[in-house]
N, C-alpha and C positions, 0 to 999 in steps of 0.2 A: 892522953889528952884528946878531947874531941875537939878538932878544928872548924866544925860545920858551924856556921854564923860567924865567924870571928873574920876581922878585919886584917889583912895582911898586905903586904908590899915585897917586891923582889925587884931585882936589877937587871938590866937587859942590855946588851951594847956596850956595859962598862960603865956607862952614866945615867941611863934612863930609870926611872922610878914607874912601876908599875903598880897600883893600887886596886885593891876589890877585896870581895866577900867570897869566905869558902863556901861553895853550896854542895859539894861530896867527898868524901874519902873513901880511900880502899888501903888493903895492905896486900903488898906482891912481894913474896921472899925475904919478909921480915922487915922492909921499908914501908913506912907510910906515906900514901900519896893523897894530893888533894886536887878537884877542878876548881878552878877560882872564876867567879864573874867580874871581870876586870872592867873598871871606869874610866871613860875618856881614854880609850885605849886604841884610838885611831893610827895612830904615829905607827905602834908595833904591828896592827894588823894590816897596814899600807906596807910596812917592810917585809912583812911574812910573805904577804901576795906578791911582790917584787921578786921576792928570792924563790920563791916557788914557781913564777911565771919564767924566770931566768935558766932555771935547773929542769924547766919541764917536770915539773914534780908534781902529784896531788898532794893536799894537805891531808897529813895523816894525824888522825884523833889522839894517838899516844902523845903527842907534844901538848895538849890541852892540860895533861896532868903533871903535877909538879910534887918533886918529892919533898917532904916538909923541911929538912935540913937548908932547903934553897928558897925557903920563904920566912919573913920574920911575921909573927904576930904583932900588932900595933894597937894601942890604944887612942882613936883619932881625935877625941878632944884633947890628952894631955899632949899628943904631938902638935897639934894646933895651938894649945899656949904656949910651946916651947918655941915653935916656929914664929908666932906672932912678935915674940922678942928681939929677933933678927930684923926687925922693920923699924 
């Protein structure tokens, strides 16, 4: 499956959703990884900066890649239609 251009989400912190669009993919050790352009991701970025500052670490770009079994491909319009029924 080609993931480039697909809309995806993942969960971080056990409860927060991150939504984005896949912009790159690669295969490493028989695992497919994707790089995602995350949307409205300020909370995650602030948390990432806080953790790296507290631990006195440099940001490692390997964490910009996500194994495809850790993301979920979605159809945004279908999801929005379903979510609107909760309101």
